[in-house]
VODREN-787012 format. One record per residue (C-alpha): residue number from 0; chain; x, y, z. Coordinates in nm, 2 decimals, padded with zeros to 4 digits. Each point is the difference from the previous one (the first is absolute). Layout:
<pt pos="NUM" unit="A" x="X" y="Y" z="Z"/>
...
***
This chain:
<pt pos="0" unit="A" x="00.00" y="00.00" z="00.00"/>
<pt pos="1" unit="A" x="00.16" y="00.33" z="-00.11"/>
<pt pos="2" unit="A" x="-00.07" y="00.32" z="00.20"/>
<pt pos="3" unit="A" x="00.15" y="00.34" z="-00.05"/>
<pt pos="4" unit="A" x="00.19" y="-00.02" z="00.33"/>
<pt pos="5" unit="A" x="00.34" y="00.17" z="00.00"/>
<pt pos="6" unit="A" x="00.21" y="00.27" z="00.15"/>
<pt pos="7" unit="A" x="00.06" y="00.09" z="00.36"/>
<pt pos="8" unit="A" x="-00.26" y="-00.13" z="00.25"/>
<pt pos="9" unit="A" x="-00.02" y="00.05" z="00.37"/>
<pt pos="10" unit="A" x="-00.09" y="-00.27" z="00.25"/>
<pt pos="11" unit="A" x="-00.19" y="00.22" z="00.24"/>
<pt pos="12" unit="A" x="00.03" y="-00.02" z="00.37"/>
<pt pos="13" unit="A" x="-00.32" y="-00.01" z="00.20"/>
<pt pos="14" unit="A" x="-00.01" y="00.29" z="00.24"/>
<pt pos="15" unit="A" x="-00.10" y="-00.09" z="00.36"/>
<pt pos="16" unit="A" x="-00.04" y="00.26" z="00.27"/>
<pt pos="17" unit="A" x="00.19" y="-00.01" z="00.33"/>
<pt pos="18" unit="A" x="-00.26" y="-00.23" z="00.14"/>
<pt pos="19" unit="A" x="00.03" y="-00.25" z="-00.28"/>
<pt pos="20" unit="A" x="-00.32" y="00.08" z="-00.18"/>
<pt pos="21" unit="A" x="-00.03" y="00.05" z="-00.37"/>
<pt pos="22" unit="A" x="00.04" y="00.37" z="-00.07"/>
<pt pos="23" unit="A" x="-00.25" y="00.06" z="-00.29"/>
<pt pos="24" unit="A" x="00.08" y="00.36" z="-00.05"/>
<pt pos="25" unit="A" x="00.37" y="-00.06" z="-00.02"/>
<pt pos="26" unit="A" x="-00.06" y="-00.29" z="-00.25"/>
<pt pos="27" unit="A" x="-00.19" y="00.24" z="-00.22"/>
<pt pos="28" unit="A" x="00.27" y="00.27" z="00.03"/>
<pt pos="29" unit="A" x="00.27" y="-00.26" z="-00.07"/>
<pt pos="30" unit="A" x="-00.17" y="-00.11" z="-00.32"/>
<pt pos="31" unit="A" x="-00.04" y="00.37" z="-00.10"/>
<pt pos="32" unit="A" x="00.37" y="00.05" z="00.06"/>
<pt pos="33" unit="A" x="00.10" y="-00.29" z="-00.21"/>
<pt pos="34" unit="A" x="-00.22" y="00.12" z="-00.29"/>
<pt pos="35" unit="A" x="00.17" y="00.34" z="00.03"/>
<pt pos="36" unit="A" x="00.34" y="-00.18" z="-00.05"/>
<pt pos="37" unit="A" x="-00.12" y="-00.13" z="-00.33"/>
<pt pos="38" unit="A" x="00.06" y="-00.36" z="00.08"/>
<pt pos="39" unit="A" x="-00.11" y="-00.25" z="-00.26"/>
<pt pos="40" unit="A" x="-00.19" y="-00.25" z="00.22"/>
<pt pos="41" unit="A" x="-00.06" y="-00.10" z="00.37"/>
<pt pos="42" unit="A" x="-00.02" y="-00.32" z="00.21"/>
<pt pos="43" unit="A" x="-00.22" y="00.00" z="00.31"/>
<pt pos="44" unit="A" x="00.03" y="-00.25" z="00.28"/>
<pt pos="45" unit="A" x="00.32" y="-00.15" z="-00.12"/>
<pt pos="46" unit="A" x="00.29" y="-00.07" z="00.24"/>
<pt pos="47" unit="A" x="00.05" y="00.37" z="00.06"/>
<pt pos="48" unit="A" x="-00.37" y="00.03" z="00.07"/>
<pt pos="49" unit="A" x="00.03" y="-00.23" z="00.30"/>
<pt pos="50" unit="A" x="-00.28" y="-00.22" z="-00.13"/>
<pt pos="51" unit="A" x="00.09" y="-00.28" z="00.25"/>
<pt pos="52" unit="A" x="-00.09" y="00.22" z="00.30"/>
<pt pos="53" unit="A" x="-00.34" y="00.09" z="-00.13"/>
<pt pos="54" unit="A" x="-00.33" y="-00.18" z="00.04"/>
<pt pos="55" unit="A" x="-00.19" y="-00.11" z="-00.31"/>
<pt pos="56" unit="A" x="-00.24" y="00.29" z="00.05"/>
<pt pos="57" unit="A" x="00.28" y="00.25" z="00.03"/>
<pt pos="58" unit="A" x="00.17" y="-00.12" z="-00.32"/>
<pt pos="59" unit="A" x="-00.33" y="00.05" z="-00.19"/>
<pt pos="60" unit="A" x="-00.04" y="00.35" z="00.16"/>
<pt pos="61" unit="A" x="00.36" y="00.10" z="-00.10"/>
<pt pos="62" unit="A" x="-00.06" y="-00.13" z="-00.35"/>
<pt pos="63" unit="A" x="-00.33" y="00.19" z="-00.04"/>
<pt pos="64" unit="A" x="00.15" y="00.33" z="00.13"/>
<pt pos="65" unit="A" x="00.29" y="-00.03" z="-00.24"/>
<pt pos="66" unit="A" x="-00.20" y="-00.09" z="-00.31"/>
<pt pos="67" unit="A" x="-00.23" y="00.29" z="00.06"/>
<pt pos="68" unit="A" x="00.29" y="00.24" z="00.06"/>
<pt pos="69" unit="A" x="00.19" y="-00.11" z="-00.31"/>
<pt pos="70" unit="A" x="-00.32" y="00.06" z="-00.20"/>
<pt pos="71" unit="A" x="00.13" y="-00.19" z="-00.31"/>
<pt pos="72" unit="A" x="00.29" y="00.24" z="-00.05"/>
<pt pos="73" unit="A" x="00.26" y="-00.28" z="00.01"/>
<pt pos="74" unit="A" x="-00.01" y="-00.38" z="00.02"/>
<pt pos="75" unit="A" x="-00.06" y="-00.12" z="00.36"/>
<pt pos="76" unit="A" x="00.08" y="-00.35" z="00.11"/>
<pt pos="77" unit="A" x="-00.13" y="-00.15" z="00.33"/>
<pt pos="78" unit="A" x="00.22" y="-00.24" z="00.19"/>
<pt pos="79" unit="A" x="-00.19" y="-00.32" z="00.04"/>
<pt pos="80" unit="A" x="00.26" y="-00.23" z="00.16"/>
<pt pos="81" unit="A" x="-00.13" y="-00.23" z="00.27"/>
<pt pos="82" unit="A" x="00.06" y="-00.35" z="00.15"/>
<pt pos="83" unit="A" x="-00.27" y="-00.18" z="-00.21"/>
<pt pos="84" unit="A" x="-00.13" y="00.02" z="-00.35"/>
<pt pos="85" unit="A" x="-00.35" y="00.04" z="00.13"/>
<pt pos="86" unit="A" x="00.10" y="00.33" z="00.18"/>
<pt pos="87" unit="A" x="00.19" y="00.12" z="-00.30"/>
<pt pos="88" unit="A" x="-00.30" y="-00.06" z="-00.22"/>
<pt pos="89" unit="A" x="-00.23" y="00.19" z="00.24"/>
<pt pos="90" unit="A" x="00.24" y="00.30" z="00.01"/>
<pt pos="91" unit="A" x="00.04" y="00.00" z="-00.37"/>
<pt pos="92" unit="A" x="-00.37" y="-00.01" z="-00.07"/>
<pt pos="93" unit="A" x="-00.05" y="00.30" z="00.23"/>
<pt pos="94" unit="A" x="00.28" y="00.19" z="-00.18"/>
<pt pos="95" unit="A" x="-00.16" y="-00.07" z="-00.33"/>
<pt pos="96" unit="A" x="-00.34" y="00.11" z="00.13"/>
<pt pos="97" unit="A" x="00.13" y="00.34" z="00.12"/>
<pt pos="98" unit="A" x="00.17" y="00.08" z="-00.33"/>
<pt pos="99" unit="A" x="00.37" y="-00.09" z="00.06"/>
<pt pos="100" unit="A" x="00.21" y="-00.08" z="-00.31"/>
<pt pos="101" unit="A" x="00.16" y="-00.31" z="00.14"/>
<pt pos="102" unit="A" x="00.12" y="-00.19" z="00.30"/>
<pt pos="103" unit="A" x="00.35" y="-00.09" z="00.12"/>
<pt pos="104" unit="A" x="00.05" y="-00.35" z="00.14"/>
<pt pos="105" unit="A" x="00.30" y="-00.17" z="00.16"/>
<pt pos="106" unit="A" x="00.01" y="-00.37" z="00.08"/>
<pt pos="107" unit="A" x="-00.14" y="-00.06" z="00.35"/>
<pt pos="108" unit="A" x="00.24" y="00.09" z="00.28"/>
<pt pos="109" unit="A" x="00.13" y="-00.24" z="00.27"/>
<pt pos="110" unit="A" x="-00.08" y="-00.33" z="-00.18"/>
<pt pos="111" unit="A" x="00.32" y="-00.03" z="-00.22"/>
<pt pos="112" unit="A" x="-00.21" y="-00.16" z="-00.27"/>
<pt pos="113" unit="A" x="00.14" y="-00.23" z="-00.27"/>
<pt pos="114" unit="A" x="00.01" y="00.14" z="-00.36"/>
<pt pos="115" unit="A" x="-00.29" y="-00.22" z="-00.09"/>
<pt pos="116" unit="A" x="-00.20" y="00.13" z="00.29"/>
<pt pos="117" unit="A" x="00.08" y="00.36" z="-00.10"/>
<pt pos="118" unit="A" x="-00.11" y="-00.07" z="-00.35"/>
<pt pos="119" unit="A" x="-00.32" y="-00.16" z="00.12"/>
<pt pos="120" unit="A" x="-00.06" y="00.30" z="00.23"/>
<pt pos="121" unit="A" x="00.01" y="00.24" z="-00.29"/>
<pt pos="122" unit="A" x="-00.20" y="-00.22" z="-00.23"/>
<pt pos="123" unit="A" x="-00.28" y="-00.03" z="00.26"/>
<pt pos="124" unit="A" x="-00.01" y="00.38" z="00.03"/>
<pt pos="125" unit="A" x="00.02" y="00.06" z="-00.37"/>
<pt pos="126" unit="A" x="-00.29" y="-00.23" z="-00.07"/>
<pt pos="127" unit="A" x="-00.23" y="00.20" z="00.25"/>
<pt pos="128" unit="A" x="00.08" y="00.36" z="-00.07"/>
<pt pos="129" unit="A" x="-00.04" y="00.23" z="-00.30"/>
<pt pos="130" unit="A" x="00.23" y="00.29" z="00.11"/>
<pt pos="131" unit="A" x="00.36" y="00.02" z="-00.13"/>
<pt pos="132" unit="A" x="00.26" y="-00.15" z="00.23"/>
<pt pos="133" unit="A" x="00.35" y="00.12" z="00.08"/>
<pt pos="134" unit="A" x="00.21" y="-00.29" z="00.12"/>
<pt pos="135" unit="A" x="00.25" y="00.11" z="00.27"/>
<pt pos="136" unit="A" x="00.32" y="-00.20" z="00.07"/>
<pt pos="137" unit="A" x="00.09" y="00.12" z="00.34"/>
<pt pos="138" unit="A" x="00.22" y="-00.25" z="00.18"/>
<pt pos="139" unit="A" x="00.09" y="00.24" z="00.28"/>
<pt pos="140" unit="A" x="-00.36" y="00.02" z="00.11"/>
<pt pos="141" unit="A" x="-00.13" y="-00.35" z="-00.11"/>
<pt pos="142" unit="A" x="00.30" y="-00.23" z="00.07"/>
<pt pos="143" unit="A" x="-00.01" y="-00.15" z="-00.34"/>
<pt pos="144" unit="A" x="00.19" y="00.12" z="-00.31"/>
<pt pos="145" unit="A" x="-00.18" y="-00.11" z="-00.31"/>
<pt pos="146" unit="A" x="00.22" y="-00.15" z="-00.26"/>
<pt pos="147" unit="A" x="00.04" y="00.16" z="-00.35"/>
<pt pos="148" unit="A" x="-00.19" y="-00.29" z="-00.16"/>
<pt pos="149" unit="A" x="-00.29" y="00.02" z="00.25"/>
<pt pos="150" unit="A" x="-00.03" y="00.38" z="-00.05"/>
<pt pos="151" unit="A" x="-00.02" y="-00.04" z="-00.38"/>
<pt pos="152" unit="A" x="-00.25" y="-00.28" z="00.04"/>
<pt pos="153" unit="A" x="-00.23" y="00.20" z="00.22"/>
<pt pos="154" unit="A" x="00.04" y="00.30" z="-00.23"/>
<pt pos="155" unit="A" x="-00.17" y="-00.20" z="-00.27"/>
<pt pos="156" unit="A" x="-00.33" y="-00.02" z="00.19"/>
<pt pos="157" unit="A" x="-00.27" y="00.20" z="-00.17"/>
<pt pos="158" unit="A" x="-00.07" y="00.24" z="00.28"/>
<pt pos="159" unit="A" x="00.36" y="00.09" z="00.07"/>
<pt pos="160" unit="A" x="00.09" y="00.34" z="-00.12"/>
<pt pos="161" unit="A" x="00.32" y="00.08" z="00.17"/>
<pt pos="162" unit="A" x="00.30" y="-00.14" z="00.20"/>
<pt pos="163" unit="A" x="00.16" y="00.19" z="00.29"/>
<pt pos="164" unit="A" x="00.34" y="-00.16" z="00.04"/>
<pt pos="165" unit="A" x="00.15" y="00.08" z="00.34"/>
<pt pos="166" unit="A" x="00.24" y="-00.29" z="00.07"/>
<pt pos="167" unit="A" x="00.29" y="00.24" z="00.06"/>
<pt pos="168" unit="A" x="00.20" y="-00.21" z="-00.25"/>
<pt pos="169" unit="A" x="00.04" y="00.24" z="-00.29"/>
<pt pos="170" unit="A" x="00.16" y="-00.26" z="-00.23"/>
<pt pos="171" unit="A" x="-00.30" y="-00.23" z="00.06"/>
<pt pos="172" unit="A" x="-00.24" y="00.29" z="-00.06"/>
<pt pos="173" unit="A" x="00.15" y="00.07" z="-00.34"/>
<pt pos="174" unit="A" x="00.00" y="-00.37" z="-00.09"/>
<pt pos="175" unit="A" x="-00.38" y="-00.01" z="00.09"/>
<pt pos="176" unit="A" x="-00.06" y="00.30" z="-00.23"/>
<pt pos="177" unit="A" x="00.20" y="-00.16" z="-00.28"/>
<pt pos="178" unit="A" x="-00.19" y="-00.33" z="00.05"/>
<pt pos="179" unit="A" x="-00.33" y="00.19" z="-00.02"/>
<pt pos="180" unit="A" x="00.11" y="00.17" z="-00.32"/>
<pt pos="181" unit="A" x="00.13" y="-00.33" z="-00.15"/>
<pt pos="182" unit="A" x="-00.33" y="-00.17" z="00.08"/>
<pt pos="183" unit="A" x="-00.20" y="00.29" z="-00.16"/>
<pt pos="184" unit="A" x="-00.18" y="00.06" z="00.33"/>
<pt pos="185" unit="A" x="-00.13" y="00.36" z="-00.05"/>
<pt pos="186" unit="A" x="-00.06" y="00.13" z="00.35"/>
<pt pos="187" unit="A" x="00.14" y="00.29" z="00.20"/>
<pt pos="188" unit="A" x="00.32" y="-00.06" z="00.20"/>
<pt pos="189" unit="A" x="00.09" y="00.20" z="00.31"/>
<pt pos="190" unit="A" x="00.34" y="-00.02" z="00.16"/>
<pt pos="191" unit="A" x="00.29" y="00.22" z="00.12"/>
<pt pos="192" unit="A" x="00.09" y="00.19" z="-00.32"/>
<pt pos="193" unit="A" x="00.09" y="00.35" z="00.14"/>
<pt pos="194" unit="A" x="00.37" y="-00.04" z="00.02"/>
<pt pos="195" unit="A" x="00.27" y="-00.01" z="-00.27"/>
<pt pos="196" unit="A" x="-00.01" y="-00.37" z="-00.06"/>
<pt pos="197" unit="A" x="-00.38" y="-00.01" z="00.01"/>
<pt pos="198" unit="A" x="-00.02" y="00.29" z="-00.24"/>
<pt pos="199" unit="A" x="00.22" y="-00.20" z="-00.24"/>
<pt pos="200" unit="A" x="-00.23" y="-00.29" z="00.02"/>
<pt pos="201" unit="A" x="-00.30" y="00.22" z="-00.08"/>
<pt pos="202" unit="A" x="00.17" y="00.13" z="-00.30"/>
<pt pos="203" unit="A" x="00.11" y="-00.34" z="-00.13"/>
<pt pos="204" unit="A" x="-00.23" y="-00.27" z="00.13"/>
<pt pos="205" unit="A" x="-00.31" y="00.20" z="00.10"/>
<pt pos="206" unit="A" x="-00.20" y="00.01" z="00.32"/>
<pt pos="207" unit="A" x="-00.29" y="00.22" z="00.11"/>
<pt pos="208" unit="A" x="00.05" y="00.16" z="00.34"/>
<pt pos="209" unit="A" x="00.08" y="00.02" z="00.37"/>
<pt pos="210" unit="A" x="-00.23" y="-00.04" z="00.30"/>
<pt pos="211" unit="A" x="00.15" y="00.18" z="00.29"/>
<pt pos="212" unit="A" x="-00.11" y="00.00" z="00.37"/>
<pt pos="213" unit="A" x="-00.09" y="00.35" z="00.12"/>
<pt pos="214" unit="A" x="00.12" y="00.18" z="-00.31"/>
<pt pos="215" unit="A" x="00.28" y="00.20" z="00.18"/>
<pt pos="216" unit="A" x="00.19" y="00.02" z="-00.33"/>
<pt pos="217" unit="A" x="-00.29" y="00.09" z="-00.22"/>
<pt pos="218" unit="A" x="00.16" y="00.34" z="-00.09"/>
<pt pos="219" unit="A" x="00.27" y="-00.19" z="-00.19"/>
<pt pos="220" unit="A" x="-00.19" y="-00.32" z="-00.09"/>
<pt pos="221" unit="A" x="-00.29" y="00.17" z="-00.19"/>
<pt pos="222" unit="A" x="00.25" y="00.20" z="-00.20"/>
<pt pos="223" unit="A" x="00.20" y="-00.31" z="-00.07"/>
<pt pos="224" unit="A" x="-00.30" y="-00.18" z="-00.16"/>
<pt pos="225" unit="A" x="-00.12" y="00.31" z="-00.18"/>
<pt pos="226" unit="A" x="00.35" y="00.03" z="-00.15"/>
<pt pos="227" unit="A" x="-00.01" y="-00.36" z="-00.10"/>
<pt pos="228" unit="A" x="-00.33" y="00.05" z="-00.19"/>
<pt pos="229" unit="A" x="00.16" y="00.30" z="-00.17"/>
<pt pos="230" unit="A" x="00.33" y="-00.19" z="-00.07"/>
<pt pos="231" unit="A" x="00.19" y="00.27" z="00.19"/>
<pt pos="232" unit="A" x="00.30" y="-00.20" z="00.11"/>
<pt pos="233" unit="A" x="00.17" y="00.29" z="00.17"/>
<pt pos="234" unit="A" x="-00.30" y="00.07" z="00.23"/>
<pt pos="235" unit="A" x="-00.03" y="-00.38" z="00.07"/>
<pt pos="236" unit="A" x="00.35" y="-00.02" z="00.12"/>
<pt pos="237" unit="A" x="-00.02" y="00.32" z="00.21"/>
<pt pos="238" unit="A" x="-00.31" y="-00.11" z="00.18"/>
<pt pos="239" unit="A" x="00.12" y="-00.36" z="00.03"/>
<pt pos="240" unit="A" x="00.31" y="00.11" z="00.18"/>
<pt pos="241" unit="A" x="-00.20" y="00.23" z="00.23"/>
<pt pos="242" unit="A" x="-00.26" y="-00.26" z="00.08"/>
<pt pos="243" unit="A" x="00.24" y="-00.29" z="00.06"/>
<pt pos="244" unit="A" x="00.22" y="00.23" z="00.22"/>
<pt pos="245" unit="A" x="-00.30" y="00.07" z="00.23"/>
<pt pos="246" unit="A" x="-00.12" y="-00.36" z="00.01"/>
<pt pos="247" unit="A" x="00.34" y="-00.15" z="00.06"/>
<pt pos="248" unit="A" x="00.04" y="00.20" z="00.32"/>
<pt pos="249" unit="A" x="-00.34" y="-00.12" z="00.13"/>
<pt pos="250" unit="A" x="-00.04" y="-00.36" z="-00.12"/>
<pt pos="251" unit="A" x="00.21" y="-00.31" z="-00.02"/>
<pt pos="252" unit="A" x="00.00" y="-00.21" z="-00.32"/>
<pt pos="253" unit="A" x="-00.23" y="-00.25" z="00.17"/>
<pt pos="254" unit="A" x="-00.26" y="00.27" z="00.06"/>
<pt pos="255" unit="A" x="00.07" y="00.03" z="00.37"/>
<pt pos="256" unit="A" x="00.03" y="00.34" z="00.15"/>
<pt pos="257" unit="A" x="00.33" y="00.15" z="00.13"/>
<pt pos="258" unit="A" x="-00.16" y="00.19" z="00.29"/>
<pt pos="259" unit="A" x="-00.29" y="-00.23" z="00.09"/>
<pt pos="260" unit="A" x="-00.28" y="-00.20" z="-00.15"/>
<pt pos="261" unit="A" x="-00.06" y="00.13" z="-00.35"/>
<pt pos="262" unit="A" x="-00.35" y="00.13" z="00.06"/>
<pt pos="263" unit="A" x="00.10" y="00.17" z="00.33"/>
<pt pos="264" unit="A" x="00.29" y="00.16" z="-00.18"/>
<pt pos="265" unit="A" x="-00.23" y="00.11" z="-00.29"/>
<pt pos="266" unit="A" x="-00.25" y="00.16" z="00.24"/>
<pt pos="267" unit="A" x="00.28" y="00.17" z="00.20"/>
<pt pos="268" unit="A" x="00.13" y="00.16" z="-00.32"/>
<pt pos="269" unit="A" x="-00.35" y="00.10" z="-00.10"/>
<pt pos="270" unit="A" x="-00.05" y="00.19" z="00.32"/>
<pt pos="271" unit="A" x="00.33" y="00.18" z="-00.05"/>
<pt pos="272" unit="A" x="-00.13" y="00.10" z="-00.34"/>
<pt pos="273" unit="A" x="-00.34" y="00.10" z="00.14"/>
<pt pos="274" unit="A" x="-00.18" y="-00.27" z="-00.21"/>
<pt pos="275" unit="A" x="-00.31" y="-00.16" z="00.15"/>
<pt pos="276" unit="A" x="00.13" y="-00.36" z="00.04"/>
<pt pos="277" unit="A" x="-00.12" y="-00.03" z="00.36"/>
<pt pos="278" unit="A" x="00.13" y="-00.25" z="00.25"/>
<pt pos="279" unit="A" x="00.07" y="-00.37" z="-00.02"/>
<pt pos="280" unit="A" x="-00.22" y="-00.25" z="00.17"/>
<pt pos="281" unit="A" x="00.14" y="-00.27" z="00.24"/>
<pt pos="282" unit="A" x="00.19" y="-00.23" z="-00.02"/>
<pt pos="283" unit="A" x="00.20" y="00.26" z="-00.19"/>
<pt pos="284" unit="A" x="00.16" y="00.28" z="00.21"/>
<pt pos="285" unit="A" x="00.06" y="00.36" z="-00.06"/>
<pt pos="286" unit="A" x="00.35" y="00.15" z="-00.04"/>
<pt pos="287" unit="A" x="00.04" y="00.25" z="00.28"/>
<pt pos="288" unit="A" x="00.37" y="-00.01" z="00.06"/>
<pt pos="289" unit="A" x="00.12" y="00.36" z="-00.06"/>
<pt pos="290" unit="A" x="00.33" y="-00.12" z="-00.15"/>
<pt pos="291" unit="A" x="-00.17" y="-00.22" z="-00.25"/>
<pt pos="292" unit="A" x="-00.25" y="00.27" z="-00.09"/>
<pt pos="293" unit="A" x="00.29" y="00.25" z="-00.05"/>
<pt pos="294" unit="A" x="00.17" y="-00.24" z="-00.23"/>
<pt pos="295" unit="A" x="-00.31" y="-00.05" z="-00.20"/>
<pt pos="296" unit="A" x="-00.05" y="00.37" z="-00.02"/>
<pt pos="297" unit="A" x="00.35" y="00.05" z="-00.12"/>
<pt pos="298" unit="A" x="-00.05" y="-00.25" z="-00.28"/>
<pt pos="299" unit="A" x="-00.32" y="00.18" z="-00.11"/>
<pt pos="300" unit="A" x="00.18" y="00.33" z="00.01"/>
<pt pos="301" unit="A" x="00.29" y="-00.13" z="-00.21"/>
<pt pos="302" unit="A" x="-00.25" y="-00.14" z="-00.26"/>
<pt pos="303" unit="A" x="-00.15" y="00.35" z="-00.02"/>
<pt pos="304" unit="A" x="-00.34" y="-00.11" z="00.13"/>
<pt pos="305" unit="A" x="-00.01" y="00.23" z="00.30"/>
<pt pos="306" unit="A" x="-00.06" y="00.36" z="-00.08"/>
***
């Protein structure tokens, strides 16, 4: 299934207030902010959205608020990951009913499923939903790294419209992309492309975009993908260097944070930038250490993000 999904997407945090309740006003403000940044798409209730600490009713509420706020201006994907196919199907059908453009689904966490079990999981879901599916390979959060051959096999399912490849192994990522191209599987492919090596892959092999938790580097990332569309290689390189310089100071190559849990770190940076990211919900913890906050602030200043 081919969808026009490309460019720089943000995996939005879910703003909670200081008491741990969903902050509806901040959620609406955050969507408005992202739209003002001219991002090309958005994911709600993915890993950065803390889906696993929300009730089923809360997940539906956050999805409804977000779809209404986006108002069809950009593609919006709802995270539908869960422990069972039955739950994924319910979330996916709700996302379809409220007008979302697609759902993003990882293999179930915790179980460490076999490849045949993972394939069966996606086949079961695909047979019961009519909304486009983005398949998310996320071994850091799931505990299983899908093989190249399995990803390509799942990509051939009729409802699959995109792959988000976040194994952390960039050589594998590019092999998966080449395998999809060699197999004539025409779907969108999201990975880490906004750095010099990734930019070369975009130019030579192809690819479609990045999905980035929190969007701290959106100033550079949006310009990078706009330049790619315009074939402006100089602007691509400039913004690639600026973006990767920021991200490398905050994140490790395996997607872990250098100053705390990635989501806690994102929200701490967002508060420094006066963005309505809200607070994390337990079991995550806020970053309050003044030394760490000063270091985060210095990184944002160096990147030119603090005015």
